N, CA and C of each residue as an Amber inpcrd file, in Angstrom:
protein
   354
   2.9150000  -9.8230000   1.2960000   3.2910000  -8.6780000   0.5000000
   2.3430000  -7.5280000   0.8380000   2.9140000  -6.3300000   0.9600000
   2.1380000  -5.1200000   1.2270000   1.9000000  -4.4060000  -0.0990000
   0.6780000  -3.9500000  -0.3080000   0.3220000  -3.3030000  -1.5710000
   0.1460000  -1.8090000  -1.3870000   0.8010000  -1.0480000  -2.2540000
   0.7020000   0.3940000  -2.2560000  -0.6220000   0.8090000  -2.9090000
  -1.0510000   1.9950000  -2.6020000  -2.3220000   2.5100000  -3.1050000
  -2.3950000   2.4870000  -4.6210000  -1.3160000   2.8860000  -5.2940000
  -1.3520000   2.9670000  -6.7560000  -1.5860000   1.6030000  -7.4090000
  -1.1250000   0.5520000  -6.7910000  -1.3320000  -0.7970000  -7.3290000
  -2.8030000  -1.1970000  -7.1770000  -3.3930000  -0.8860000  -6.0320000
  -4.7980000  -1.2270000  -5.8240000  -5.7150000  -0.4280000  -6.7410000
  -5.3750000   0.8270000  -6.9850000  -6.1630000   1.6410000  -7.9210000
  -6.0940000   1.0380000  -9.3180000  -4.9080000   0.6200000  -9.7360000
  -4.7520000  -0.0160000 -11.0500000  -5.5800000  -1.2960000 -11.1310000
  -5.5960000  -2.0670000 -10.0420000  -6.4050000  -3.2880000 -10.0000000
  -7.8840000  -2.9490000 -10.1660000  -8.3490000  -1.9770000  -9.4130000
  -9.7650000  -1.6050000  -9.4600000 -10.1670000  -1.0400000 -10.8190000
  -9.1880000  -0.4830000 -11.5420000  -9.4470000   0.0070000 -12.9010000
  -9.4170000  -1.1300000 -13.9170000  -9.0420000  -2.3220000 -13.4580000
  -9.0410000  -3.4920000 -14.3300000  -7.7920000  -3.6810000 -15.1540000
  -6.6750000  -3.0700000 -14.7740000  -5.4280000  -3.2580000 -15.5240000
  -5.0290000  -4.7250000 -15.4750000  -4.9740000  -5.3280000 -16.6310000
  -4.7750000  -6.7720000 -16.7350000  -3.5330000  -7.2530000 -15.9870000
  -2.4030000  -6.5790000 -16.1650000  -1.1610000  -7.0490000 -15.5430000
  -1.2600000  -7.0280000 -14.0160000  -1.9310000  -6.0280000 -13.4720000
  -2.0670000  -5.9210000 -12.0220000  -3.0820000  -6.9430000 -11.5100000
  -4.1740000  -7.1150000 -12.2330000  -5.1770000  -8.1110000 -11.8470000
  -4.5290000  -9.4920000 -11.8180000  -3.7740000  -9.8220000 -12.8490000
  -3.0880000 -11.1240000 -12.9050000  -2.0970000 -11.2730000 -11.7610000
  -1.3120000 -10.2300000 -11.5260000  -0.3090000 -10.2730000 -10.4670000
  -0.9660000 -10.5340000  -9.1140000  -2.0150000  -9.8000000  -8.8270000
  -2.6880000  -9.9380000  -7.5320000  -3.3070000 -11.3290000  -7.3840000
  -3.8930000 -11.8270000  -8.4510000  -4.5200000 -13.1490000  -8.3990000
  -3.4880000 -14.2650000  -8.2430000  -2.2660000 -14.0400000  -8.7250000
  -1.2250000 -15.0630000  -8.6590000  -0.3970000 -14.9890000  -7.3730000
  -0.5550000 -13.9080000  -6.6180000   0.2100000 -13.7470000  -5.3880000
  -0.2800000 -14.7460000  -4.3550000   0.6390000 -15.5500000  -3.8290000
   0.2830000 -16.6100000  -2.8890000   0.6050000 -16.2550000  -1.4380000
   1.2980000 -15.1410000  -1.2450000   1.6220000 -14.7410000   0.1250000
   0.4260000 -13.9990000   0.7390000   0.5140000 -13.7400000   2.0220000
  -0.5230000 -12.9670000   2.6990000  -0.5690000 -11.5730000   2.0890000
  -1.7670000 -11.0590000   1.8600000  -1.9570000  -9.7480000   1.2640000
  -2.2030000  -8.7220000   2.3620000  -1.3490000  -7.6980000   2.4110000
  -1.4680000  -6.6480000   3.4120000  -1.6730000  -5.2960000   2.7390000
  -2.3800000  -4.4120000   3.4300000  -2.3930000  -2.9950000   3.0800000
  -2.2960000  -2.2010000   4.3760000  -1.6440000  -1.0790000   4.2890000
  -1.5670000  -0.1600000   5.4190000  -2.9250000   0.5240000   5.5680000
  -3.2550000   0.8870000   6.7830000  -4.4800000   1.6490000   7.0140000
  -4.4430000   2.9500000   6.2110000  -3.2570000   3.4750000   5.9310000
  -3.1150000   4.6800000   5.1140000  -3.6100000   4.4160000   3.6880000
  -3.2940000   3.2620000   3.1430000  -3.7800000   2.9000000   1.8090000
  -5.2970000   2.8120000   1.8080000  -5.8560000   2.2200000   2.8530000
  -7.3130000   2.1360000   2.9610000  -7.9230000   3.5420000   2.9380000
  -7.3290000   4.4640000   3.6810000  -7.8170000   5.8420000   3.7050000
  -7.6870000   6.4830000   2.3270000  -6.5090000   6.3400000   1.7150000
  -6.2770000   6.9740000   0.4080000  -7.2520000   6.4710000  -0.6480000
  -7.5060000   5.1980000  -0.6500000  -8.3660000   4.6270000  -1.6870000
  -9.8310000   5.0150000  -1.4700000 -10.2590000   5.0430000  -0.2090000
 -11.6560000   5.4100000   0.0760000 -11.8760000   6.9220000   0.0360000
 -10.8020000   7.7010000   0.0060000 -10.9050000   9.1570000  -0.0590000
 -10.8740000   9.6910000  -1.4880000 -10.7710000   8.7920000  -2.4680000
 -10.7520000   9.2460000  -3.8550000 -12.0180000  10.0490000  -4.1460000
 -11.8310000  11.1640000  -4.8180000 -12.9970000  12.0070000  -5.1110000
 -13.8890000  11.3280000  -6.1510000 -15.1230000  11.6870000  -6.1050000
 -16.1320000  11.2300000  -7.0690000 -16.5020000   9.7600000  -6.9440000
 -16.2360000   9.1390000  -5.7940000 -16.6810000   7.7590000  -5.6080000
 -18.1720000   7.7530000  -5.2940000 -18.8950000   6.8820000  -5.9520000
 -20.3140000   6.7190000  -5.6330000 -20.4480000   5.7910000  -4.4250000
 -21.6360000   5.7390000  -3.8430000 -21.8630000   4.8170000  -2.7280000
 -21.6130000   3.3740000  -3.1630000 -21.9980000   3.0510000  -4.3910000
 -21.7710000   1.7020000  -4.9150000 -20.3020000   1.3750000  -5.0330000
 -19.5270000   2.3380000  -5.5310000 -18.0820000   2.1320000  -5.6670000
 -17.4230000   1.9860000  -4.2990000 -17.8760000   2.7720000  -3.3350000
 -17.3350000   2.6520000  -1.9790000 -17.6160000   1.2550000  -1.4370000
 -18.8010000   0.7510000  -1.6790000 -19.1500000  -0.6050000  -1.2470000
 -18.2720000  -1.6600000  -1.9040000 -18.0160000  -1.4920000  -3.1910000
 -17.1530000  -2.4340000  -3.9290000 -15.7370000  -2.4010000  -3.3620000
 -15.2190000  -1.2110000  -3.1010000 -13.8680000  -1.0790000  -2.5610000
 -13.7880000  -1.6870000  -1.1650000 -14.7740000  -1.4140000  -0.3440000
 -14.7640000  -1.9770000   1.0120000 -14.8100000  -3.5060000   0.9630000
 -15.5760000  -4.0550000   0.0530000 -15.6350000  -5.5130000  -0.1120000
 -14.2920000  -6.0420000  -0.6080000 -13.6890000  -5.3500000  -1.5580000
 -12.3830000  -5.7240000  -2.0960000 -11.3260000  -5.7300000  -1.0010000
 -11.3550000  -4.7370000  -0.1170000 -10.3620000  -4.6390000   0.9460000
 -10.4610000  -5.7790000   1.9630000 -11.5510000  -6.5090000   1.9550000
 -11.6900000  -7.6630000   2.8500000 -10.7230000  -8.7830000   2.4740000
 -10.1330000  -8.7060000   1.2690000  -9.1520000  -9.6960000   0.8310000
  -7.7740000  -9.4560000   1.4450000  -7.6240000  -8.3450000   2.1580000
  -6.3350000  -7.9350000   2.6970000  -6.3980000  -7.8670000   4.2160000
  -5.2230000  -8.0700000   4.8190000  -5.0920000  -7.7640000   6.2380000
  -4.7320000  -6.2860000   6.3200000  -5.5770000  -5.5140000   6.9960000
  -5.3230000  -4.0830000   7.1610000  -4.3860000  -3.9140000   8.3470000
  -3.2490000  -3.2760000   8.1170000  -2.2520000  -3.0920000   9.1680000
  -2.4470000  -1.7060000   9.7740000  -2.7950000  -1.6970000  11.0450000
  -3.0260000  -0.4500000  11.7650000  -1.7110000   0.2850000  12.0010000
  -1.8220000   1.5590000  12.2560000  -0.6550000   2.3750000  12.5670000
  -0.4010000   2.2960000  14.0700000   0.7820000   1.8070000  14.4370000
   1.1460000   1.7550000  15.8520000   2.4020000   2.6060000  16.0730000
   2.8500000   2.6660000  17.3080000   3.9850000   3.5140000  17.6560000
   5.2480000   3.1120000  16.9110000   5.5040000   1.8020000  16.7960000
   6.7100000   1.3360000  16.1110000   6.7190000   1.8190000  14.6590000
   5.6080000   1.6350000  13.9590000   5.5140000   2.0560000  12.5570000
   5.6000000   3.5830000  12.4640000   4.9540000   4.2780000  13.3840000
   4.9820000   5.7430000  13.3640000   6.4070000   6.2830000  13.5300000
   7.1710000   5.7020000  14.4490000   8.5530000   6.1450000  14.6560000
   9.4190000   5.8720000  13.4320000   9.2440000   4.6960000  12.8340000
   9.9930000   4.3580000  11.6140000   9.5900000   5.2880000  10.4710000
   8.3010000   5.5880000  10.3640000   7.8210000   6.4920000   9.3140000
   8.4150000   7.8870000   9.4790000   8.4750000   8.3760000  10.7010000
   9.0660000   9.6930000  10.9570000  10.5340000   9.7240000  10.5410000
  11.2490000   8.6440000  10.8390000  12.6490000   8.5360000  10.4440000
  12.7860000   8.5680000   8.9180000  11.9340000   7.8110000   8.2270000
  11.9700000   7.7900000   6.7600000  11.6520000   9.1600000   6.1750000
  10.7120000   9.8720000   6.7850000  10.3850000  11.2360000   6.3320000
  11.6120000  12.1340000   6.4010000  12.2760000  12.0820000   7.5280000
  13.4620000  12.9330000   7.7120000  14.5970000  12.5060000   6.7920000
  14.8400000  11.2090000   6.7450000  15.9940000  10.6760000   6.0170000
  15.8550000  10.8280000   4.5000000  14.6520000  10.5870000   3.9840000
  14.4700000  10.5350000   2.5350000  13.5480000  11.6230000   1.9910000
  13.1500000  12.5680000   2.8730000  12.2630000  13.6610000   2.4450000
  10.9800000  13.1250000   1.8070000  10.4140000  12.0970000   2.4280000
   9.2040000  11.4550000   1.9070000   7.9560000  12.1350000   2.4410000
   6.8640000  11.9720000   1.7170000   5.5590000  12.4050000   2.2010000
   5.1440000  11.4520000   3.3210000   4.3810000  11.9560000   4.2620000
   3.9690000  11.1460000   5.4170000   3.2350000   9.8690000   4.9930000
   2.2370000   9.9260000   4.1080000   1.5620000   8.6700000   3.7560000
   2.5180000   7.6200000   3.1800000   3.4200000   8.0450000   2.2930000
   4.3850000   7.1030000   1.7160000   5.3180000   6.5390000   2.7870000
   5.7290000   7.3800000   3.7040000   6.6380000   6.8980000   4.7510000
   5.9470000   5.8780000   5.6550000   4.6620000   6.0620000   5.9200000
   3.9150000   5.0950000   6.7350000   3.7920000   3.7670000   5.9920000
   3.5280000   3.8210000   4.7120000   3.4150000   2.5880000   3.9130000
   4.7580000   1.8590000   3.8950000   5.8390000   2.5710000   3.6480000
   7.1720000   1.9530000   3.6450000   7.5140000   1.3800000   5.0110000
   7.2420000   2.1320000   6.0600000   7.5350000   1.6760000   7.4230000
   6.7310000   0.4280000   7.7630000   5.5240000   0.3470000   7.2600000
   4.6860000  -0.8330000   7.4960000   5.3030000  -2.0680000   6.8490000
   5.7660000  -1.9300000   5.6100000   6.4160000  -3.0620000   4.9320000
   7.6770000  -3.4800000   5.6790000   8.4660000  -2.5040000   6.1200000
   9.6780000  -2.8220000   6.8680000   9.3420000  -3.5260000   8.1840000
   8.3360000  -3.0550000   8.8700000   7.9180000  -3.6450000  10.1440000
   7.4580000  -5.0960000   9.9700000   6.7170000  -5.3460000   8.8880000
   6.2110000  -6.6990000   8.6200000   7.2680000  -7.6060000   7.9880000
   8.3660000  -7.0200000   7.5220000   9.4190000  -7.7740000   6.8060000
   8.8470000  -8.4280000   5.5460000   8.0780000  -7.6340000   4.7860000
   7.4890000  -8.1250000   3.5410000   7.8300000  -7.1540000   2.4170000
   7.8080000  -7.6400000   1.1810000   8.0420000  -6.7500000   0.0410000
   6.8710000  -5.7760000  -0.1300000   7.1620000  -4.6420000  -0.7660000
   6.1530000  -3.6490000  -1.0960000   5.9020000  -3.6800000  -2.5920000
   4.6610000  -3.9580000  -2.9820000   4.2700000  -3.9140000  -4.3880000
   3.8440000  -2.4830000  -4.6990000   4.5600000  -1.8370000  -5.6170000
   4.3060000  -0.4250000  -5.8990000   4.7170000  -0.0570000  -7.3110000
   4.2900000   1.1210000  -7.7120000   4.7310000   1.7450000  -8.9550000
   5.4390000   3.0630000  -8.6650000   5.5450000   3.3940000  -7.4140000
   6.0710000   4.6830000  -6.9730000   7.5900000   4.6200000  -6.8140000
   8.2900000   5.3720000  -7.6340000   9.7610000   5.3850000  -7.6270000
  10.3330000   5.9660000  -6.3310000   9.5370000   6.7100000  -5.5670000
  10.0220000   7.3100000  -4.3220000  10.5020000   6.2490000  -3.3340000
   9.9660000   5.0490000  -3.4130000  10.3320000   3.9910000  -2.4830000
  11.6860000   3.3560000  -2.8000000  12.1720000   3.5190000  -4.0160000
  13.3970000   2.8520000  -4.4410000  14.6400000   3.3580000  -3.7130000
  14.5630000   4.5330000  -3.1200000  15.7310000   5.0690000  -2.4230000
  15.9390000   4.4420000  -1.0520000  14.9690000   3.6790000  -0.5660000
  15.0870000   3.0150000   0.7420000  15.7530000   1.6700000   0.4990000
  17.0320000   1.5980000   0.8040000  17.8430000   0.4220000   0.4410000
  17.3980000  -0.8760000   1.1090000  16.9110000  -0.8370000   2.3260000
  16.5250000  -2.0740000   3.0230000  15.0590000  -2.4550000   2.8100000
  14.3950000  -1.7720000   1.8860000  12.9960000  -2.0730000   1.5510000
  12.9570000  -2.8900000   0.2650000  12.3930000  -4.0820000   0.3450000
  12.2710000  -4.9240000  -0.8470000  11.0670000  -4.4390000  -1.6580000
  11.3290000  -4.1080000  -2.9260000  10.3050000  -3.5600000  -3.8030000
   9.9520000  -4.5860000  -4.8810000   8.6600000  -4.7250000  -5.1340000
   8.1750000  -5.4900000  -6.2750000   7.4630000  -4.4710000  -7.1710000
   8.0620000  -4.2210000  -8.3240000   7.4770000  -3.2430000  -9.2490000
   6.3670000  -3.9120000 -10.0370000   5.1820000  -3.3360000  -9.9450000
   4.0050000  -3.9390000 -10.5980000   3.5350000  -3.0410000 -11.7230000
């Protein structure tokens, strides 16, 4: 399962339902490199918080951006008027053939993308 940035932020904030969901997930845990960037780019992070996030991200397989994902993301941008980061995350889930765990309604318009609402 690929995790969207908003789900990881909720986890790091200690939201019980998200913490439970993540702990109960038995499939391989993936995040797009875009999610890694978004989470580490949050303003006002202390050095300690950055260290905690980097350690937390070790629980996930970070999926790099390659040409296949980039082309699919560009198509999603054009087709659904998506923001580039969201299109890369969606394209990554499609490329891996895994569900996307998210809270972002923008992904629901992509019919062939399996969504897990968290």
